[in-house]
C-alpha positions, 0 to 999 in steps of 0.5 A: 309322216317320215319326219317323225323320229322315235325319240319324239314320235307318237309311240314314244309319247303314248309309252310315256303316258301309259307309264304315267297312268300305271304310276298313278294307279299305283299311287291310288292303291296305297289308300291301304296305307290309310289304316296305319296312318290313322292308327298313328294319328290316333295315338295307337302306335308306340314311337309314332315319330318313328313310325310316321317317318317309316311309312312316308319313306316306304310309301315314296321308295315303293312309288319310285321303284314301280315308276322304274320299270313301268315308266321305263326310266333310265336307271342302273339295274344295280341301283334298282335291285339295291331299292327293292332290298331297301324296300323289303328291309323297311318293309319287314321291320315296319311290319314285324315292329308293329305286327301286334299294333291295329290295322295290320302292319304286315299289309306292307309285305304286300306293296314289297311283294308287288314292286318285287314283281314289277321290277324283277320280271325281266330277270326271272326272279319274281316268282322267288320274290313273290314267295319270300314276300308271302313266307315273310307274312306267315313268319311274322304272324306266327311270331306275333301269335296273330289269329290264324284266320288274319295270318291266312288272310294276309298271306293269301292277299300278299301271294295274290296281289304278287301273282297277278301283278306278276302276271300282268307285268310279264303280259305287258313285257310280252306285249311290248315285245310284239309291238317292238316286232310289228315295228321291225317287220313294218320297217323290214316291208318298207326297206324291201320295196326300196332294196327291190327298186334299187336292184332293178336301177342298178340292173338297168344302169350298171353296165350301161354306166360302166361301158359309157366310163370305158369308152369315155377313157378311150375318147380321151386317149385317142383325141389327141392322136386319132380324132376320127376314132375318137368321134366314132367313140364318141358317137357310140357314148351318145348312142348308148346314153340315148339308150339308156334314157329310153330304159329308164323312161320305160322303166319308170312308166312301168312303175307308174303303170303299177295302178291304185288297184296293184297298189291297194293289193300291195298295201293290204298285204303289207298290213296284214303281214304286221297283224293289222286288220284292214277293210278296204271300201270302193264305190262310185265311178272308176278313177280317172288317170290323174287320180289313180296315179295321185291316189297311188302315191297318197295310199303308199305314204299312208300305209307307210305312216301306219307301218311306221309311226302308229302302232294300230291294230286296224287300218280302214281304206276307202276310195270313191269317185263320181262326177265331181271328182275323187276322194281317198281316205286312210284311217288307223286307230293308232296313237293319233298325232298330226305328223311332223312335216318331213320331206315325205309329206311335203312332196305328197302335198305338192303332188296332190295340188299339182293335180288340182287337189287337196291333202288334209292329215289330221287326228281322226275322231276318236283316235288314230290318224286320218289321211284325205286326198281329194281330187277333182274330175278330169284332172289327168295329166297333171301329176308328175312322175 
């Protein structure tokens, strides 16, 4: 669970798959170039070799420029913007040269429009690009004296295609920003708990350890000249150490006494804080001591995985107990996939096995991740702190 890294984790893999699917969708959308290509093969276009090369280069350049923002390829903005300018020049040139030919070559400007809408949304130039592409359609249509209905239709299609693409790109950007914020909130929730524990530990041991160091220095100075007093200081160190040990044990007991019910409420709050819908189902007998303790750790690790790695919108938690034993399941609808076996998962497995139970982590039915812990009845006393 904790072993997955952002570079290779399920979130990154899901983002790449989504990008490839969108690029594939843009590839299928190139079917509108089939009529101009067919006109070339039928010999209806002058300078067919030039038109063929121009059309192929235009299609490949369009796909490359769309893939950069959609698949989040590491390309410098200046290079990408230069490619958009080249695509615009090539599209305008081909559309102007063959505007009067069969099959409506000005449709190329629609691709120029959508490529810019996708690529320039982050810098705020998308609206201007869409407007410029639509204006180019009007100018070319009027210059070649195309029918007014054809000009209006081409301009409207170009404007609508650009506006819809721009709107989709802006929504996709907002969704990605929301997901990034959700991940940051999840990390904040986890770190807040860690900081709380660190503060409690510092408050508990900071003064005591400082006092032990001071008295140890006194013992070192007095040992050669005043062994009796040094022995008294050493006895104080022993007393302080025993007191600190008792305080640590008391604190650990206090953390352990945060029951499964308390952990369940904390999990509900943490998930809700980042916008994840939580459903909890409890049925059967009350949990015995061992199951309560073990399930508390299982739930904490499972919720941590949901917060950090799953990018889920929903999490279902179910716990049941009967005469045969207890079962806890944590299911999310996130990106799924078995988490890498980091220290968290390995330690959790050892903890559950020490209690005589089993832990299974794997893909859920449909999508997401399913974590299942099973413990036999009456397994009390076998779980270490």
